[in-house]
Backbone bond lengths (Angstrom), bond angles and torsions (degrees), N, CA, C in turn:
res aa  C-N    CA-C-N  psi(-1)  N-CA   C-N-CA  omega(-1)  CA-C   N-CA-C  phi
1 M - - - 1.446 - - 1.518 108.29 -
2 T 1.311 115.14 131.49 1.472 123.06 -178.42 1.532 108.97 -96.93
3 I 1.329 115.99 134.76 1.452 121.03 174.67 1.534 107.81 -123.90
4 I 1.317 115.93 121.18 1.459 121.39 176.37 1.539 106.54 -113.39
5 E 1.346 115.57 126.97 1.461 120.58 -179.10 1.531 109.36 -105.88
6 I 1.305 114.51 137.22 1.464 121.26 175.12 1.523 106.60 -113.82
7 R 1.350 116.07 119.67 1.476 121.85 -174.35 1.515 110.68 -126.51
8 P 1.340 117.52 149.62 1.468 119.54 171.63 1.544 109.43 -64.48
9 F 1.335 115.93 141.35 1.468 120.04 -178.21 1.503 110.16 -155.84
10 R 1.320 118.99 113.96 1.467 125.07 174.62 1.524 115.44 32.80
11 N 1.275 118.07 75.03 1.475 123.50 178.88 1.506 113.28 62.51
12 G 1.326 117.62 27.00 1.458 121.05 178.98 1.525 111.30 -163.59
13 W 1.318 116.19 -159.68 1.445 122.77 -178.90 1.505 109.21 -134.73
14 K 1.339 116.52 132.32 1.470 122.10 -178.46 1.530 109.01 -106.15
15 C 1.344 116.41 131.60 1.455 121.90 172.44 1.523 107.35 -96.20
16 F 1.309 116.74 117.62 1.462 120.71 179.18 1.519 108.41 -106.77
17 E 1.328 114.94 113.02 1.462 121.11 178.09 1.532 110.31 -107.15
18 A 1.315 115.21 -42.88 1.473 122.95 178.98 1.511 107.67 -161.65
19 P 1.328 118.98 161.47 1.462 118.91 176.11 1.528 110.72 -54.80
20 G 1.295 116.40 129.00 1.463 121.64 -178.45 1.516 113.39 90.65
21 V 1.327 118.99 -11.36 1.460 123.49 177.41 1.533 106.75 -116.43
22 E 1.354 115.41 79.09 1.438 120.96 -174.30 1.543 111.42 -139.43
23 P 1.331 118.57 64.77 1.466 119.23 178.98 1.531 111.69 -67.98
24 V 1.334 115.47 151.45 1.470 121.98 -179.24 1.534 107.97 -115.06
25 F 1.336 115.56 138.33 1.475 121.56 -179.24 1.531 109.31 -125.85
26 L 1.319 115.67 157.14 1.473 120.98 -178.67 1.523 112.11 -74.75
27 S 1.343 117.62 -34.50 1.463 119.79 -178.10 1.534 110.67 -122.27
28 Q 1.316 114.08 155.77 1.449 120.18 179.42 1.524 110.80 -65.24
29 E 1.327 117.84 -35.48 1.456 121.85 -179.83 1.521 111.04 -63.40
30 Q 1.351 117.72 -40.58 1.463 120.74 176.60 1.538 111.53 -62.66
31 A 1.311 117.14 -39.70 1.452 121.69 178.60 1.527 111.16 -65.64
32 I 1.324 116.91 -41.14 1.469 121.04 178.24 1.517 110.29 -65.39
33 D 1.327 118.38 -42.57 1.471 121.92 177.52 1.526 111.41 -59.70
34 Y 1.336 115.74 -45.08 1.467 120.49 178.63 1.532 110.66 -60.80
35 A 1.333 116.31 -47.75 1.468 120.48 -178.65 1.522 111.30 -63.52
36 T 1.318 116.85 -37.97 1.455 121.16 177.58 1.535 111.19 -63.03
37 C 1.301 117.18 -42.64 1.469 121.22 178.37 1.531 111.04 -66.29
38 R 1.325 118.52 -39.40 1.462 122.12 179.50 1.521 111.33 -67.28
39 A 1.316 117.14 -26.80 1.465 121.78 -174.18 1.538 112.50 -95.16
40 C 1.303 118.16 5.12 1.456 121.57 -170.03 1.532 115.14 -60.69
41 F 1.308 120.00 -28.52 1.468 120.83 -178.23 1.517 112.80 -114.86
42 R 1.319 117.35 25.90 1.454 121.81 -178.29 1.525 110.28 -134.19
43 S 1.301 116.05 179.00 1.464 120.27 171.97 1.528 107.85 -123.54
44 G 1.318 116.37 149.60 1.451 120.69 -177.82 1.510 110.24 155.71
45 E 1.367 115.45 -144.06 1.444 119.28 -179.93 1.522 111.87 -153.33
46 I 1.331 114.19 155.78 1.453 121.60 173.12 1.526 105.51 -106.43
47 R 1.324 116.55 124.76 1.470 120.90 179.25 1.518 109.06 -108.27
48 I 1.306 116.61 126.73 1.454 122.35 176.84 1.527 107.17 -101.95
49 L 1.327 116.49 118.06 1.448 122.31 -176.41 1.525 111.39 -101.79
50 D 1.331 116.81 152.63 1.449 120.08 174.50 1.527 108.99 -91.85
51 C 1.314 117.92 -176.28 1.471 120.96 -175.03 1.525 113.19 -67.97
52 D 1.329 118.25 -17.27 1.456 121.73 177.10 1.519 112.59 -89.81
53 G 1.313 117.96 -7.15 1.465 122.61 -179.56 1.517 114.22 92.38
54 A 1.341 116.83 4.61 1.444 121.23 177.94 1.542 109.28 -82.47
55 V 1.334 117.04 145.89 1.465 119.99 179.77 1.510 108.85 -72.82
56 E 1.332 114.28 123.23 1.458 121.76 -179.32 1.524 111.36 -93.57
57 R 1.356 114.95 -36.12 1.485 120.28 -175.60 1.520 107.58 -157.36
58 I 1.346 116.82 146.35 1.448 121.96 176.09 1.532 108.34 -124.45
59 I 1.339 116.18 133.27 1.453 122.62 177.62 1.534 106.47 -116.40
60 P 1.338 118.19 102.77 1.477 120.22 -179.70 1.544 110.08 -77.55
61 F 1.318 115.67 151.05 1.457 121.16 174.15 1.523 109.02 -146.54
62 S 1.342 115.12 151.21 1.452 119.77 179.68 1.522 109.30 -149.00
63 D 1.299 116.24 170.90 1.468 120.76 176.42 1.532 111.60 -60.45
64 A 1.319 116.41 -32.30 1.460 121.11 -179.00 1.535 111.11 -69.18
65 D 1.329 119.08 -26.14 1.456 123.10 179.40 1.517 113.58 -75.96
66 R 1.336 116.75 -16.63 1.459 120.94 -175.92 1.493 112.78 -65.50
67 K 1.313 116.79 142.17 1.469 121.94 175.00 1.526 107.70 -102.85
68 L 1.291 116.43 131.29 1.484 120.50 -179.90 1.485 111.40 -91.28
């Protein structure tokens, strides 16, 4: 199961997938789009965190959700 976290980071949003895979985006929507594209062939969830580190929202995804 893949977990991608989107966190606030210095005037932007960081997508954390694994150490070394942490791109930063200006808007939260851009970060969500990136995470959705990275998750297209896997199952797991995208977690959107607030500035305190608490989970604000979860976007689940699975192989069954994929459109061919």
